N, C-alpha and C positions, 0 to 999 in steps of 0.2 A: 797233875802238879797242882799243889795248893798255893794260891796267890794270897797276898795280904792286901789290906785296904789301900796302902800307899802305892802298890803296883797298879791297882785298879784305877786310882785317880790320876796316875801319871800320864795317862793317855788323854789328849784333848777331846777326842770324840766321846769317850766315856764321861768326861766331865760335863760335856754338853748334854748328854743323855740324862745325867743326874739333874741338871738344871731344868730340863723339860719335865721330868716326872716329879720333881719337887713341887711343881705347880699343880699338876693333876695326874692321876694314874692314866696310863696310855697303853694301847696294844702295840705289839712290835710293828705292825703296818703303819700305824699312826706316827710312831717314832721315826720310822724309815723315811717318811715324807719330808722330814726336816733335814735330811742329809743327802749328799751326792755320792752315796755308797750303796752297795747291793743290800737287799733284805737279809741275805745270809751273813753279811758283815755286821749288820746291826744285831742279828741274833747272837753272833759270837761275842760282841761287846756285852750284850745283856747276860749271856751265860757267865762271863767273867764277873760282872757286877753281882750276879746272884750267888756265885761261889763265895765271894767275899762278904756276902750278906749286906751289901750296900742297898740292894733293892730286894723287894719281895714280890711274889706273884699272888694274884687273886683270880680265881676262875669265875667267870660269869657266863653261864651258858657254854657256848663253844669258844668264847673268847678268853684269852689270858691277858690280864692287865698287870702292868709293872708299876710299882709305886716305891717311893723312897723309904728306906728304913732309917728313920731319923736317929734311932738309938745307936746304930753303928756309926753314923756320922759324928756322934759325940766323942767317939774314940779319937777321931782326927782332931776335933776341937780341943780335947784335953791335951793331946800331944803338942799342938800349936800354942797352947796357953803359956807354956814356959817361955817360948820365943817371943810371944806377944808382950810379956812382962819385961823381957830383956830389951826389946825394941823401944817400948814406952820409956823405960829408964834412960836409955841412951838419948832419946829425943828430948827428954826433960833436961838432961845434962847439956845437950847442945843448946837448948833454949837459954839456959843459964849463962853459958859462955857467950852467946850472941848478945844477951842483955848486958853483960859486963862490958863487952866490946863497945856497945852502943853508948853506955854511960861514960866510958873512958874517952870516947871520941868527942863527946859534947863538952 
């Protein structure tokens, strides 16, 4: 089954993993130390993130390091951009209403 980026980031554990590896590349064992779940569960989350191309792997000797794929995260940001503009517009409108109410009150 092919998952998309939004399915991957819907899970709080996967979002936490993304935050960890955004700071620095980590091995699965290093990642697992930050969670109260099994190493196998961490591997499953990493597999899903890898399938969605949110993380990429780099082999160093016998170790595999997982790192964030920033390019794929841009897809999420682009999708959210439309909502961000909408929210900013509505907050600006709310600011204007509140300023008008304040002026009328004085």
